[in-house]
C-alpha positions in Angstrom: 151.1 34.2 40.6 147.5 32.9 40.5 147.8 31.9 36.9 150.9 29.9 37.8 149.1 28.1 40.6 146.2 27.4 38.2 148.6 25.9 35.6 150.3 23.8 38.3 146.9 22.3 39.4 145.9 21.5 35.9 149.3 19.9 35.3 148.9 17.8 38.4 145.5 16.5 37.2 147.1 15.6 33.8 150.0 13.8 35.5 147.6 12.0 37.8 145.7 10.7 34.8 148.8 9.5 33.2 149.9 7.6 36.3 146.5 6.0 36.6 146.7 4.8 33.0 150.2 3.5 33.1 150.6 2.3 36.7 151.2 -1.3 37.3 150.9 -3.6 40.3 148.1 -5.7 41.7 144.3 -4.9 41.4 144.3 -4.0 45.1 147.1 -1.4 44.6 145.3 -0.1 41.5 142.1 0.4 43.5 144.0 2.2 46.3 145.7 4.4 43.7 142.3 5.1 42.0 140.7 6.1 45.3 143.6 8.4 46.1 143.6 10.0 42.7 139.8 10.6 42.9 140.2 12.3 46.3 143.0 14.4 44.9 140.8 15.2 41.9 138.0 16.4 44.1 140.3 18.6 46.1 141.7 20.0 42.9 138.2 20.7 41.5 137.4 22.8 44.7 140.7 24.7 44.3 140.0 25.3 40.6 136.5 26.7 41.3 137.9 29.0 44.0 140.7 30.3 41.7 138.2 30.7 38.9 136.1 32.9 41.1 139.1 35.0 42.2 140.3 35.4 38.6 136.8 36.4 37.5 136.7 39.2 40.1 140.0 40.5 38.8 139.1 40.1 35.2 135.3 40.5 34.7 135.4 40.4 30.9 136.9 36.9 31.1 134.1 35.8 33.5 131.4 37.0 31.0 133.0 34.9 28.3 132.8 31.8 30.5 129.3 32.5 31.8 126.7 29.7 31.1 123.7 30.8 29.0 120.3 30.3 30.7 116.7 31.2 30.3 114.8 32.8 33.2 111.2 33.6 34.0 110.0 36.1 36.6 108.0 34.4 39.4 104.4 35.6 39.8 101.4 34.3 41.7 98.7 32.4 39.9 95.6 30.3 40.7 96.5 26.7 41.6 94.1 23.8 42.4 94.7 20.5 44.2 92.5 17.8 42.7 91.9 14.1 42.6 91.7 12.4 39.2 89.9 9.2 38.5 87.9 7.4 35.8 84.2 7.7 35.6 81.2 7.5 33.2 78.1 9.4 32.2 74.9 8.0 33.6 71.2 8.9 32.9 68.8 9.1 35.7 66.1 7.9 33.2 67.7 5.1 31.3 65.1 2.3 31.7 64.8 -1.2 30.4 61.0 -1.8 29.8 59.5 -5.2 30.2 56.1 -6.8 30.1 53.7 -7.2 33.1 52.0 -10.2 31.6 53.0 -13.3 29.6 51.8 -13.9 26.1 52.4 -13.5 22.4 53.4 -10.0 21.0 50.8 -9.1 18.4 52.0 -5.5 17.6 55.0 -3.3 18.1 54.1 0.4 17.7 57.5 2.1 17.9 61.0 2.0 16.4 64.4 3.0 17.6 64.9 6.8 17.7 61.2 7.7 18.1 60.2 10.1 20.8 57.6 8.7 23.3 55.6 10.1 26.2 54.9 8.7 29.6 52.0 6.2 29.4 52.2 5.7 25.6 51.6 2.1 24.4 54.7 0.7 22.9 53.6 -2.9 22.1 50.5 -5.1 22.5 50.3 -8.6 23.8 47.6 -11.0 22.6 44.5 -10.1 24.7 41.8 -12.0 22.7 40.8 -14.2 25.6 40.6 -11.3 27.9 38.4 -9.4 25.4 36.0 -12.4 25.1 35.7 -12.7 28.8 35.0 -9.0 29.0 32.3 -9.2 26.3 30.6 -12.0 28.3 30.7 -10.1 31.5 29.3 -6.9 29.9 26.3 -8.9 28.6 25.8 -10.4 32.0 26.1 -7.0 33.6 23.4 -5.6 31.3 21.0 -8.3 32.5 22.1 -7.8 36.1 21.4 -4.0 35.8 17.9 -4.7 34.4 17.1 -7.1 37.2 18.4 -4.7 39.7 16.5 -1.7 38.5 13.2 -3.7 38.5 13.8 -5.1 41.9 14.7 -1.7 43.2 11.5 -0.2 41.8 9.4 -3.0 43.3 11.2 -2.6 46.6 10.6 1.2 46.6 6.9 0.3 46.2 7.2 -2.1 49.1 6.6 -5.0 46.7 8.7 -8.1 46.9 11.2 -9.1 49.6 14.3 -7.3 50.7 16.4 -10.4 50.0 15.4 -10.3 46.3 16.5 -6.7 46.1 19.8 -7.3 47.9 20.6 -10.3 45.7 20.0 -8.3 42.6 22.2 -5.5 43.9 25.0 -7.8 44.9 24.9 -9.6 41.6 25.2 -6.3 39.7 28.0 -5.0 41.9 29.9 -8.3 41.7 29.9 -8.2 37.9 31.1 -4.5 38.0 34.1 -5.5 40.1 34.9 -8.4 37.8 34.8 -6.1 34.8 37.1 -3.7 36.5 39.5 -6.5 37.2 39.3 -7.7 33.6 40.0 -4.1 32.5 43.2 -4.1 34.6 44.2 -7.4 33.1 43.6 -6.0 29.6 45.7 -3.0 30.4 48.6 -5.2 31.6 48.6 -6.8 28.1 50.0 -3.4 26.8 53.6 -2.5 27.2 53.7 1.2 28.1 56.5 3.8 28.4 57.1 4.7 32.1 58.9 8.0 31.1 59.1 10.6 28.4 62.1 9.9 26.2 63.6 8.3 23.1 63.3 4.6 22.1 66.9 3.5 22.2 66.5 -0.2 21.7 63.7 -2.6 20.7 64.4 -6.2 21.5 60.9 -7.8 21.1 59.3 -8.7 17.8 55.8 -9.5 16.6 55.0 -13.1 17.3 57.5 -13.4 20.1 56.5 -15.1 23.3 57.3 -12.7 26.1 57.1 -13.1 29.9 57.4 -10.6 32.8 61.0 -9.5 33.4 62.2 -10.2 29.9 63.8 -7.1 28.3 61.5 -5.6 25.7 62.5 -2.0 25.0 64.9 0.6 26.3 63.8 4.2 26.8 66.4 6.9 27.5 65.9 10.5 28.6 69.1 12.5 28.4 67.7 15.6 30.1 68.9 14.4 33.5 72.5 13.3 33.3 75.2 12.8 35.9 78.8 11.6 36.1 79.6 8.7 38.4 83.1 7.7 39.6 84.8 5.5 42.2 87.3 7.4 44.4 90.1 5.8 46.5 89.2 5.7 50.2 92.4 7.6 50.9 90.6 10.8 49.7 87.4 10.2 51.8 88.0 13.3 53.8 88.8 15.5 50.8 85.8 14.9 48.6 82.7 16.8 49.9 79.3 17.8 48.5 79.7 21.0 46.6 83.3 20.5 45.5 84.2 21.7 42.0 84.4 18.9 39.4 86.0 19.1 35.9 84.6 16.3 33.7 86.6 15.6 30.5 84.9 13.4 27.8 87.9 12.2 25.6 85.7 10.8 22.8 84.2 14.3 22.0 87.1 16.3 23.4 84.8 18.2 25.7 85.3 19.6 29.3 82.3 20.2 31.6 82.4 22.0 34.9 80.1 20.6 37.6 79.8 20.2 41.4 79.7 17.1 43.6 76.1 16.3 44.4 76.5 12.9 46.2 79.3 11.3 48.2 78.8 7.7 49.1 79.4 6.6 52.8 80.1 3.0 52.0 83.6 1.8 51.2 83.7 -1.1 48.7 85.6 -4.0 50.4 87.2 -5.2 47.2 88.2 -2.0 45.4 88.6 0.1 48.6 86.7 3.0 46.9 83.6 5.0 47.5 81.0 6.4 45.0 80.9 10.1 44.0 78.3 11.7 41.7 78.0 15.1 40.0 75.1 16.4 37.9 76.1 17.5 34.4 74.3 19.7 31.9 72.5 17.7 29.1 73.9 18.1 25.6 73.1 16.3 22.3 76.6 14.8 22.1 76.5 13.3 25.6 75.3 9.8 25.9 74.8 7.3 28.9 77.8 5.1 29.7 80.3 7.5 28.0 83.8 7.3 29.6 84.9 10.4 31.4 88.0 11.6 33.2 86.9 13.2 36.5 88.9 15.8 38.4 87.6 16.7 41.9 89.1 19.9 43.1 89.4 19.8 46.9 91.7 22.8 47.5 92.1 26.0 45.6 94.7 28.8 46.0 93.9 32.1 44.2 97.5 33.4 44.6 100.0 30.6 44.8 103.7 30.5 43.7 103.8 28.0 40.9 106.8 26.8 38.9 107.3 24.1 36.2 107.9 20.8 38.1 111.0 20.0 36.0 113.0 23.0 37.3 113.0 21.5 40.8 116.0 19.4 41.5 116.4 16.8 44.3 119.9 17.2 45.7 120.9 15.5 48.9 117.3 15.2 50.0 116.5 18.9 49.4 114.3 20.4 46.8 116.5 23.0 44.9 115.6 25.8 42.4 118.2 28.1 40.9 117.4 31.7 40.4 119.3 34.5 38.7 120.7 37.3 40.9 122.8 40.4 40.2 126.3 40.4 41.6 127.8 43.7 40.8 128.1 43.9 37.1 127.7 40.1 36.8 124.7 37.8 37.0 125.1 34.7 39.1 123.0 31.6 39.8 121.8 31.3 43.4 120.7 28.0 44.9 117.4 28.1 46.8 115.9 25.4 49.0 112.1 25.3 48.5 109.1 23.3 49.9 106.7 21.7 47.5 103.1 21.8 48.6 101.6 20.0 45.7 102.3 18.8 42.1 99.5 18.8 39.5 99.5 19.0 35.7 103.4 19.2 35.6 103.3 22.3 37.8 104.4 22.6 41.5 103.1 24.9 44.2 106.2 26.0 46.3 107.3 28.0 49.3 110.7 29.5 49.8 110.8 32.0 46.9 109.3 35.5 46.4 107.3 37.2 43.7 109.7 38.7 41.2 112.4 36.2 41.6 113.9 35.2 38.3 113.8 31.4 38.2 116.1 29.6 35.8 113.8 27.4 33.6 116.4 26.3 31.0 120.1 25.7 31.5 119.8 24.9 35.2 121.4 21.5 34.9 124.9 21.3 36.3 124.8 24.9 37.8 126.6 25.7 41.0 125.8 28.3 43.6 127.4 31.6 42.6 128.3 30.5 39.1 128.3 33.3 36.5 125.4 33.0 34.0 124.3 34.9 30.9 120.6 35.5 30.2 
């Protein structure tokens, strides 16, 4: 009896299709006929599904033959992290552009690119011939002033001569000593010295060049103290905190570095609507200042979360749907489950609404219906 009904329904669908193809009349009549036939088709589809289910119950072997093949995966808990991803760069705390303190002609450059230098080491010399001549004159004057002072002091100790003569000799000697000290400082300023320990990364000055204070002369870099710096959208200002885990990826050298947030800026840039975040990173020979980096700041971590591939989640009528495989007597059927998505990262989704051990359908889920027979 059910088989006859099934044949009648299918025949009706075929006849309806013929009528649609051959029917005449105006476009308005055709539209009305099309809408009517679509409604009838929908009703027939429902009836067909119902009859297929009843037939399958009466004849299980037939149902197995019509089952859709799928691939399933048993749901288990795993660690899942929520993070912010942004672009950043490597920065050295000691990446210094060295310049001269005095103006003049460069007479000697003592270092080349790549050389190790120590703090206070002289890197270049500016012409100091005039300063040296002045110093020689002052030293000669100081010798005379010292002699006069010693004689006046001896006479004064013997109560010979006047106090004024003694004080004048002493003042003259001390004045020359102060002038020599000042000249020594000027002479020291004619040397360009390294302010840190590091490597000479760049030498821009040359012998014979006229240089002035503020002009770039050399660059000294020390890679022992590196950090990653990034700008983060202000919408995450409450998520990023000092101590948060950071994963720094350097694409150029295909390297991942784990670090922690060491500084979170309080100021929001008015143009970019971002704030600054920094994290110290371990020094390495292949890390260089200004290298581009992809920065992931982890702000939430779940040690035992339910995680599924994001592509198995279907959006149907505003609901997030996942199909799982369930036993139904001797058969296996697809069950539609509504889930809540708590976060999507790296093409994986953290969900609620399923249980550990559920067999989620990860392939062949397209076009499935609730209760449809499936084959694993």
